[in-house]
C-alpha positions in Angstrom: -37.9 53.7 -12.7 -34.3 54.7 -12.5 -33.6 58.3 -13.6 -30.3 59.3 -15.1 -29.5 63.0 -15.5 -27.1 64.1 -18.2 -26.1 67.5 -19.6 -28.1 69.0 -22.4 -27.6 67.3 -25.8 -29.1 69.0 -28.9 -30.3 65.6 -30.1 -32.9 65.8 -27.3 -34.3 69.2 -28.3 -37.7 68.0 -29.6 -38.4 66.1 -26.3 -37.2 68.9 -24.2 -39.3 71.5 -26.0 -42.4 69.3 -25.8 -42.1 68.9 -22.0 -41.2 72.6 -21.5 -44.1 73.8 -23.7 -46.6 71.6 -21.8 -45.7 73.5 -18.6 -45.8 76.9 -20.4 -49.2 76.1 -22.0 -50.7 75.0 -18.7 -49.9 78.6 -17.5 -49.7 77.7 -13.8 -46.0 77.3 -13.0 -43.6 79.1 -15.4 -43.6 82.8 -16.0 -42.8 82.3 -19.7 -45.6 82.7 -22.2 -43.7 81.9 -25.4 -43.4 78.4 -26.5 -40.0 77.0 -27.6 -39.2 75.7 -31.1 -36.2 73.5 -32.0 -34.4 76.7 -33.1 -35.0 79.0 -30.2 -35.1 76.1 -27.7 -31.6 75.1 -28.6 -30.3 78.6 -27.9 -32.4 78.7 -24.7 -31.2 75.3 -23.3 -27.6 75.7 -24.4 -27.5 79.3 -23.0 -28.1 78.1 -19.4 -25.3 77.5 -16.9 -26.5 73.9 -16.9 -29.5 72.1 -18.4 -30.1 68.7 -16.9 -31.9 66.1 -18.9 -33.6 63.3 -17.0 -33.9 60.0 -18.9 -35.3 56.6 -17.9 -33.4 53.3 -18.4 -34.5 53.3 -22.1 -33.0 56.7 -22.7 -36.4 58.4 -23.0 -36.5 62.0 -21.8 -38.8 62.3 -18.8 -37.9 65.7 -17.5 -35.4 68.5 -17.4 -34.2 71.5 -15.4 -32.4 74.7 -16.2 -29.9 76.3 -13.9 -28.5 79.8 -14.2 -27.6 82.9 -12.1 -30.6 84.5 -10.4 -28.9 87.9 -10.7 -25.6 89.5 -11.7 -22.5 91.0 -10.0 -22.6 91.0 -6.2 -25.6 88.7 -6.3 -24.2 86.4 -9.0 -23.5 83.6 -6.4 -27.3 83.0 -6.2 -28.6 80.4 -8.6 -32.1 80.0 -10.0 -33.7 76.9 -11.5 -36.8 75.7 -13.2 -38.1 72.1 -13.5 -40.3 70.3 -16.0 -41.5 66.7 -15.9 -43.4 64.8 -18.6 -47.1 65.2 -17.7 -47.8 61.5 -18.0 -45.0 60.7 -15.5 -45.7 63.2 -12.7 -46.0 61.9 -9.2 -43.1 59.4 -9.7 -40.5 61.6 -7.8 -38.8 62.7 -11.1 -39.1 66.3 -9.9 -37.4 65.5 -6.6 -34.5 63.8 -8.5 -34.2 66.9 -10.6 -34.2 69.3 -7.7 -31.6 67.3 -5.8 -29.4 67.1 -8.8 -29.7 70.8 -9.4 -28.7 71.5 -5.8 -25.5 69.5 -6.3 -24.9 70.9 -9.7 -25.4 74.5 -8.5 -22.8 74.0 -5.8 -20.4 72.4 -8.3 -20.9 75.5 -10.5 -19.8 77.8 -7.6 -23.2 79.0 -6.5 -23.8 79.4 -2.8 -27.6 79.7 -2.7 -30.4 78.3 -4.8 -33.5 80.6 -5.0 -36.9 80.2 -6.6 -38.5 83.6 -7.3 -42.0 82.6 -8.1 -43.4 79.4 -6.6 -47.1 79.7 -7.3 -49.1 79.2 -4.0 -51.4 76.6 -5.5 -48.4 74.4 -6.6 -48.8 72.3 -3.5 -46.6 69.5 -4.8 -43.7 71.8 -5.3 -44.3 73.5 -1.9 -44.2 70.2 -0.1 -41.1 69.0 -1.9 -39.2 72.2 -1.2 -40.1 72.1 2.5 -39.1 68.4 2.7 -35.7 69.3 1.1 -35.0 72.1 3.5 -35.8 75.2 1.5 -36.9 78.3 3.4 -40.2 79.9 2.2 -40.0 83.7 2.1 -42.9 86.1 2.4 -45.8 85.5 0.1 -46.2 88.1 -2.7 -49.9 88.8 -3.3 -51.0 88.5 -6.9 -47.4 87.9 -8.1 -48.4 85.5 -10.9 -50.8 86.1 -13.7 -52.9 83.0 -14.7 -54.1 82.4 -18.2 -57.6 83.6 -17.4 -56.2 87.0 -16.4 -56.6 86.5 -12.6 -53.7 86.7 -10.2 -52.3 84.2 -7.7 -49.9 84.6 -4.9 -46.3 83.5 -5.2 -43.9 82.3 -2.5 -40.2 82.7 -3.2 -38.0 80.0 -1.6 -34.2 79.6 -1.1 -31.7 77.1 0.3 -28.0 77.7 1.2 -26.0 75.1 -0.6 
């Protein structure tokens, strides 16, 4: 499958919200708890520095990422990103394509560093991918992520200089 990443287009909002909401509902990767609707989803995706939409050869949305500053002012040169892939297509390197694209896009947007604040320790696929792509894992934060059942899991922030 060939993946094409394009900027956010409001015509894709329902597909983007469905993929995003699946990750939110799973409760094991994103810190968000609120699901997106077409209305608030459009404001969310269009409000990012860049929202990348991954489509297959048939133009079907298979994943997405959001890119934005991790902080403000003197730390505004550090980007943050989140990634979501259609559940039925995971394991096909779509996430890797999204991360690589976000690294290039972040650099093009003037960011110097890409940082992930809360990589959940049990997210082994993400951990392996980030290591393979050259990200540096920082100190583990014990109990930094609250799971849907109310228990807590460690998070491992990561960064890469672009």
